[in-house]
C-alpha positions as CSV (number, residue, x, y, z in Angstrom):
1,M,34.3,252.4,30.6
2,F,35.3,252.0,26.9
3,F,38.8,250.5,27.0
4,S,40.3,247.8,29.2
5,V,44.1,247.8,28.6
6,I,45.5,244.2,29.1
7,I,49.2,243.9,29.9
8,P,50.9,240.5,30.6
9,V,54.2,240.9,32.4
10,F,57.0,238.6,33.3
11,N,59.8,240.1,35.4
12,R,59.5,243.6,33.8
13,P,58.7,246.2,36.4
14,G,60.9,248.8,34.7
15,E,59.2,248.4,31.4
16,A,55.8,248.4,33.0
17,N,56.6,251.7,34.7
18,E,57.5,253.4,31.4
19,L,54.3,252.0,29.8
20,F,52.2,253.2,32.7
21,E,53.8,256.7,32.4
22,S,52.7,256.9,28.8
23,L,49.2,255.7,29.7
24,A,49.0,258.5,32.3
25,L,49.6,261.1,29.6
26,Q,46.9,259.9,27.2
27,S,44.5,262.5,25.8
28,E,41.7,259.9,26.0
29,M,41.4,258.8,29.6
30,D,38.3,256.5,29.4
31,F,40.1,253.3,30.3
32,E,41.2,250.9,33.0
33,V,44.4,248.9,33.1
34,I,44.7,245.2,34.0
35,L,48.3,244.0,34.6
36,I,48.7,240.3,34.8
37,E,51.8,239.1,36.5
38,D,52.7,235.8,34.8
39,G,54.6,234.1,37.6
40,S,57.2,236.9,38.0
41,E,59.9,236.9,40.6
42,F,60.4,240.6,40.2
43,T,56.8,241.9,40.4
44,C,55.1,245.2,39.4
45,E,53.1,245.8,42.6
46,K,54.9,249.0,43.4
47,V,54.3,250.3,39.9
48,V,50.6,249.5,40.2
49,E,50.4,251.3,43.5
50,K,52.2,254.3,42.1
51,F,49.6,254.9,39.3
52,K,46.4,253.9,41.1
53,A,45.6,257.5,41.7
54,K,45.9,258.4,38.0
55,F,43.7,255.7,36.4
56,P,41.9,252.5,37.5
57,V,44.2,249.5,37.8
58,Q,43.5,245.9,38.4
59,Y,46.5,243.6,39.4
60,L,46.4,239.9,38.9
61,Y,49.1,237.4,39.9
62,Q,49.1,233.9,38.4
63,E,51.5,231.0,38.2
64,N,53.5,231.1,34.9
65,Q,51.2,230.0,32.0
66,G,52.4,232.1,29.1
67,Q,51.3,235.5,27.8
68,G,48.4,234.1,25.7
69,F,46.7,232.6,28.7
70,A,47.6,235.6,30.9
71,R,45.8,237.9,28.5
72,N,42.7,235.6,28.6
73,N,42.7,235.8,32.4
74,G,42.9,239.6,32.2
75,M,40.0,239.8,29.7
76,K,37.9,237.6,32.0
77,I,37.9,240.3,34.7
78,A,37.9,243.3,32.4
79,K,35.1,245.9,32.7
80,G,35.5,247.7,29.4
81,D,33.7,247.3,26.1
82,F,36.9,246.9,24.1
83,F,40.1,245.2,25.2
84,V,43.4,246.7,24.1
85,I,46.3,244.2,24.4
86,L,49.8,245.5,24.8
87,D,53.3,244.1,25.5
88,S,55.1,245.6,28.4
89,D,58.0,246.9,26.2
90,V,55.9,249.4,24.3
91,I,55.4,253.1,25.0
92,L,52.2,254.9,23.7
93,P,52.1,258.2,21.9
94,Q,49.9,260.7,23.7
95,D,47.0,260.4,21.2
96,Y,47.1,256.6,20.9
97,L,43.8,255.8,22.5
98,C,42.2,258.8,20.9
99,H,43.1,257.6,17.4
100,L,42.0,254.1,18.3
101,K,38.7,255.1,19.7
102,S,38.0,257.2,16.6
103,A,38.9,254.3,14.3
104,V,36.9,251.7,16.2
105,N,33.8,253.9,16.2
106,S,34.0,255.3,12.6
107,R,35.0,252.0,11.0
108,K,32.8,249.8,13.2
109,L,35.7,247.5,14.1
110,D,35.4,244.4,16.2
111,A,39.1,244.0,16.5
112,F,42.3,245.8,15.4
113,G,46.0,245.5,15.0
114,G,48.4,248.5,15.2
115,P,52.0,248.9,13.9
116,D,55.2,249.7,15.8
117,A,57.9,252.3,15.4
118,A,61.1,253.5,17.0
119,D,61.3,256.6,19.0
120,Q,64.0,259.1,18.2
121,N,65.5,258.5,21.7
122,F,66.0,254.8,21.2
123,T,69.5,253.3,20.9
124,P,71.0,252.7,17.5
125,L,70.5,248.9,17.9
126,Q,66.9,249.4,18.9
127,K,66.4,251.5,15.8
128,A,68.1,248.9,13.7
129,M,65.9,246.1,15.0
130,D,62.9,248.2,14.4
131,F,64.0,248.8,10.8
132,A,64.5,245.0,10.2
133,M,61.1,244.3,11.6
134,T,59.2,247.0,9.7
135,S,60.9,247.8,6.4
136,F,59.6,246.8,3.0
137,L,63.2,245.9,2.2
138,T,62.8,243.0,4.6
139,T,59.5,241.1,5.1
140,G,58.7,243.5,7.9
141,G,56.7,245.8,5.6
142,I,53.6,243.6,6.0
143,R,53.5,244.4,9.7
144,G,52.0,247.9,9.4
145,K,51.8,249.3,5.9
146,L,49.3,247.2,4.0
147,K,47.2,248.9,1.3
148,D,44.3,246.8,2.3
149,P,43.9,247.1,6.1
150,T,41.5,244.1,6.2
151,K,44.3,241.7,5.3
152,F,46.3,242.6,8.4
153,Q,47.1,240.0,11.1
154,A,47.3,241.6,14.5
155,R,50.4,241.1,16.7
156,G,50.2,240.8,20.5
157,F,52.4,243.8,21.2
158,N,49.6,246.1,19.9
159,M,46.2,244.6,19.2
160,G,42.7,244.6,20.6
161,V,39.3,242.8,20.4
162,S,35.8,243.7,21.5
163,R,34.1,242.0,24.4
164,E,31.9,240.2,21.9
165,V,34.9,238.8,20.0
166,F,36.4,237.5,23.3
167,N,33.2,235.9,24.4
168,Q,32.6,234.1,21.1
169,T,36.2,233.0,20.4
170,G,37.4,232.4,23.9
171,G,40.6,234.4,23.3
172,F,44.0,232.8,22.8
173,L,44.4,229.1,22.2
174,D,48.2,228.9,22.7
175,P,50.3,230.4,25.5
176,N,53.2,231.8,23.4
177,R,53.5,230.5,19.8
178,A,52.0,233.1,17.4
179,E,48.9,232.9,19.4
180,D,48.1,236.5,18.3
181,I,48.2,235.6,14.5
182,E,46.0,232.5,15.2
183,L,43.4,234.6,17.0
184,S,43.4,237.1,14.2
185,I,42.7,234.4,11.6
186,R,40.0,232.8,13.8
187,T,38.4,236.2,14.5
188,K,38.0,236.9,10.8
189,K,36.7,233.4,10.1
190,A,34.0,234.1,12.8
191,G,32.8,237.0,10.7
192,F,34.2,239.9,12.8
193,R,35.8,243.0,11.3
194,L,39.5,243.2,12.1
195,E,41.7,245.8,10.4
196,L,45.0,247.6,10.7
197,V,44.7,251.0,12.4
198,Q,47.9,252.6,11.2
199,E,47.4,255.7,13.4
200,A,47.4,253.6,16.5
201,F,51.1,252.9,16.5
202,V,53.3,252.2,19.5
203,Y,57.0,252.8,20.2
204,H,58.4,249.3,20.6
205,K,61.3,249.5,22.9
206,R,63.0,246.1,22.4
207,K,65.6,245.0,24.9
208,N,67.2,242.4,22.6
209,T,70.8,241.8,22.0
210,L,71.7,240.6,18.5
211,K,71.8,237.0,19.9
212,S,68.4,237.2,21.4
213,F,67.0,239.0,18.4
214,A,68.2,236.1,16.2
215,Y,66.6,233.6,18.5
216,Q,63.4,235.6,18.5
217,A,63.3,235.7,14.7
218,F,64.0,231.9,14.6
219,S,61.0,231.5,16.9
220,F,58.8,233.6,14.7
221,G,59.6,231.3,11.8
222,R,58.7,228.2,13.9
223,N,55.6,229.9,15.1
224,R,54.3,230.6,11.6
225,V,54.3,226.8,11.0
226,N,52.6,226.3,14.4
227,V,49.7,228.5,13.2
228,S,49.4,226.4,10.1
229,R,48.4,223.5,12.3
230,F,45.2,225.4,13.2
231,H,44.9,227.2,9.8
232,P,46.7,225.5,6.8
233,E,46.4,228.7,4.8
234,A,48.5,230.6,7.3
235,I,51.7,230.1,5.3
236,Q,51.5,232.4,2.3
237,P,54.3,232.9,-0.3
238,V,55.4,236.1,1.4
239,H,56.2,234.1,4.5
240,L,58.6,231.9,2.5
241,M,60.7,234.8,1.4
242,P,63.2,234.4,4.3
243,V,63.6,230.8,3.2
244,F,64.4,231.8,-0.3
245,F,66.8,234.4,1.1
246,L,68.5,231.8,3.2
247,L,68.9,229.4,0.3
248,F,70.1,232.2,-1.9
249,C,72.9,233.0,0.6
250,V,73.9,229.4,1.2
251,S,74.0,228.7,-2.6
252,M,76.7,231.5,-2.9
253,L,79.1,229.2,-1.0
254,F,78.8,226.7,-3.8
255,T,78.5,229.0,-6.8
256,Q,81.7,230.8,-5.7
257,A,83.5,227.5,-6.2
258,V,81.9,226.0,-9.2
259,A,80.0,228.7,-11.1
260,K,81.8,232.1,-10.9
261,S,79.5,233.9,-13.4
262,I,76.4,233.0,-11.3
263,F,78.3,233.9,-8.1
264,W,79.1,237.4,-9.4
265,M,75.5,237.9,-10.4
266,Q,74.3,236.8,-6.9
267,L,76.9,239.1,-5.4
268,L,75.6,242.0,-7.4
269,I,72.0,241.3,-6.2
270,I,72.9,241.0,-2.5
271,G,75.2,244.0,-2.8
272,T,72.5,246.2,-4.3
273,W,70.0,245.1,-1.6
274,S,72.6,245.8,1.1
275,I,73.3,249.3,-0.2
276,L,69.5,250.0,-0.3
277,I,69.2,248.8,3.3
278,L,72.2,250.9,4.4
279,V,71.0,254.1,2.7
280,S,67.3,253.7,3.7
281,A,68.1,252.9,7.3
282,S,70.7,255.7,7.6
283,Q,68.2,258.2,6.2
284,K,65.4,257.1,8.4
285,S,67.4,257.1,11.6
286,K,69.7,260.0,10.6
287,S,72.6,257.9,11.7
288,L,75.2,255.9,9.7
289,K,75.8,253.7,12.8
290,S,72.1,252.7,12.9
291,G,72.3,252.1,9.1
292,I,75.2,249.7,9.5
293,L,73.5,248.0,12.4
294,S,70.2,247.8,10.3
295,L,72.1,245.9,7.6
296,I,73.3,243.4,10.3
297,T,69.8,243.0,11.9
298,S,68.2,242.6,8.4
299,F,70.5,239.7,7.6
300,V,69.9,238.3,11.1
301,Q,66.1,238.6,10.9
302,L,65.7,237.0,7.5
303,L,68.3,234.2,7.9
304,S,67.0,233.3,11.4
305,Y,63.3,233.4,10.4
306,G,64.1,231.2,7.4
307,M,65.9,228.7,9.5
308,G,63.1,228.6,12.1
309,L,60.5,228.0,9.4
310,I,62.5,225.2,7.7
311,W,63.2,223.6,11.1
312,E,59.5,223.6,12.2
313,L,58.3,222.4,8.7
314,F,60.7,219.5,9.0
315,I,59.3,218.6,12.4
316,K,55.8,218.9,11.2
317,L,56.4,216.8,8.1
318,S,58.3,214.1,10.0
319,K,55.4,213.7,12.4
320,G,53.0,213.3,9.5
């Protein structure tokens, strides 16, 4: 068996059902699925039973430990040669595993990361969150459109490692704090080949509200600093862009009062960026409503990430 698909779940039977439906439609069927229930109250047992006749499924229940350790436990019982790690809120295009298998074999990959996208049937807010997380007009462009695929750091919603990588690295070191990025860095340091496979994208069906999206972005900023505890080089200039954006916006409160000429220049810059967001997002989604929401989610994503990174840096520095 080539692929073992590892899916950690916490109270998400509806999401798991949609993901399983997309797995049942794959053009490449040489895989098993391992669903790890991470202390859920609302379990996926009925979903697993429903699909057992369509593909091999292993079901594992554990006390809540976090998604990183849940994935490790899934990989320990996996039978495949290559482990594909997915979040429960993604849906796979029909040729996902086919594209992935081709890339792993032809490029001799030991590990991979794939991008995410919004399906045309997603809600305007889901499309807006996808834009904020994937556009070059935000910091999201680094998630799946790098010119050099070897520089990619895989994310846990769509990534994978070979059995050899797992055996040598031991998998994830942290339950839920950018554990995916940390493993990506450690995998490369161990000499394994990890690259972006752009064709192996998933539809990321986020269930966030604007409030939870802001909290998630805040956590992402904190998590980047957490990774730097393991790998000091993890924070690169591109990761500081949301901090500069935050400081730029805050400074406008003062320049408006004491330096009008600077304020108008800042307003021109932020206005131009906002128009580019609005036009680009509206064209991509073919919806003005999604374009307006994309402008909001882009502000939310950058400001929240910047605040999270500053917050965690302050904690790190205060502890020495």
